[in-house]
C-alpha positions as semicolon CSV with decimal commas, in nm:
position;residue;x (nm);y (nm);z (nm)
1;X;1,862;-0,451;-0,796
2;X;1,498;-0,373;-0,748
3;X;1,398;-0,037;-0,615
4;X;1,057;0,032;-0,474
5;X;0,978;0,394;-0,390
6;X;0,662;0,483;-0,201
7;X;0,505;0,829;-0,180
8;X;0,182;0,999;-0,080
9;X;0,161;0,938;0,292
10;X;0,090;1,193;0,558
11;X;-0,143;1,301;0,836
12;X;-0,518;1,278;0,782
13;X;-0,823;1,301;1,004
14;X;-1,044;0,998;1,066
15;X;-1,279;0,952;0,773
16;X;-1,037;1,114;0,534
17;X;-0,857;0,978;0,229
18;X;-0,503;0,935;0,103
19;X;-0,354;0,783;-0,209
20;X;-0,023;0,604;-0,188
21;X;0,195;0,548;-0,492
22;X;0,482;0,311;-0,551
23;X;0,713;0,305;-0,848
24;X;0,932;0,017;-0,949
25;X;1,147;-0,042;-1,252
26;X;1,113;-0,369;-1,437
27;X;0,734;-0,405;-1,416
28;X;0,520;-0,602;-1,436
29;X;0,518;-0,806;-1,116
30;X;0,246;-0,916;-0,882
31;X;0,257;-0,638;-0,624
32;X;0,160;-0,609;-0,260
33;X;0,104;-0,352;0,009
34;X;0,196;-0,441;0,365
35;X;0,196;-0,222;0,674
36;X;0,346;-0,210;1,018
37;X;0,161;-0,037;1,298
38;X;0,353;0,090;1,601
39;X;0,466;-0,200;1,816
40;X;0,328;-0,464;1,578
41;X;0,458;-0,691;1,305
42;X;0,413;-0,662;0,931
43;X;0,055;-0,707;0,813
44;X;-0,044;-0,792;0,456
45;X;-0,292;-0,535;0,324
46;X;-0,354;-0,601;-0,044
47;X;-0,245;-0,783;-0,360
48;X;-0,273;-0,701;-0,728
49;X;-0,198;-0,927;-1,024
50;X;0,007;-0,848;-1,333
51;X;-0,256;-0,661;-1,533
52;X;-0,458;-0,525;-1,242
53;X;-0,764;-0,736;-1,319
54;X;-0,756;-0,915;-0,984
55;X;-0,711;-0,768;-0,638
56;X;-0,742;-0,900;-0,286
57;X;-0,769;-0,723;0,047
58;X;-0,734;-0,790;0,414
59;X;-1,070;-0,792;0,589
60;X;-0,965;-0,488;0,790
61;X;-0,946;-0,270;0,476
62;X;-1,193;-0,438;0,242
63;X;-1,443;-0,190;0,099
64;X;-1,228;0,109;0,198
65;X;-0,899;0,057;0,010
66;X;-0,852;0,012;-0,364
67;X;-0,533;-0,123;-0,521
68;X;-0,467;-0,032;-0,885
69;X;-0,177;-0,011;-1,124
70;X;-0,054;0,166;-1,434
71;X;0,207;-0,054;-1,597
72;X;0,293;0,213;-1,854
73;X;0,413;0,427;-1,563
74;X;0,563;0,139;-1,360
75;X;0,342;0,256;-1,076
76;X;0,091;0,104;-0,837
77;X;-0,154;0,296;-0,624
78;X;-0,338;0,236;-0,300
79;X;-0,644;0,457;-0,262
80;X;-0,740;0,465;0,103
81;X;-1,082;0,601;0,197
82;X;-1,274;0,622;0,525
83;X;-0,947;0,604;0,714
84;X;-0,950;0,498;1,078
85;X;-0,703;0,552;1,358
86;X;-0,614;0,183;1,339
87;X;-0,488;0,239;0,983
88;X;-0,199;0,438;1,127
89;X;0,115;0,254;1,017
90;X;0,423;0,254;0,803
91;X;0,308;0,134;0,461
92;X;0,533;-0,056;0,225
93;X;0,491;-0,175;-0,130
94;X;0,651;-0,510;-0,192
95;X;0,705;-0,781;-0,451
96;X;0,615;-1,059;-0,207
97;X;0,322;-1,088;0,034
98;X;0,546;-1,119;0,339
99;X;0,716;-0,790;0,266
100;X;1,066;-0,931;0,251
101;X;1,136;-0,737;-0,068
102;X;0,990;-0,397;0,008
103;X;1,055;-0,026;-0,023
104;X;1,162;0,217;0,247
105;X;0,804;0,273;0,356
106;X;0,579;0,575;0,390
107;X;0,410;0,692;0,708
108;X;0,033;0,720;0,727
109;X;-0,107;0,878;1,042
110;X;-0,480;0,898;1,103
111;X;-0,556;1,131;1,390
112;X;-0,780;1,419;1,483
């Protein structure tokens, strides 16, 4: 049984930064971040390959978010900079891009 555990969310002002972490036993896998804003469906945010050499981002976060991983620690990270109110969402790490196999989620709220 896979377990994905996210951490690092919280409340931040617009323009601020947060770093999300996600641990999972049994690495490595291709990993994904998806998010769900209030009243909306799941949205793919980012992808990282097995060794972290390749990443991809949704246009809405490109240039602001950075996805990285440390396989020795079974952990992936999402560094989020220049946060906007529209980034407010429940963020999940997942082992598929549709978020079907995902963790419990971590809340990120961007508000002044």
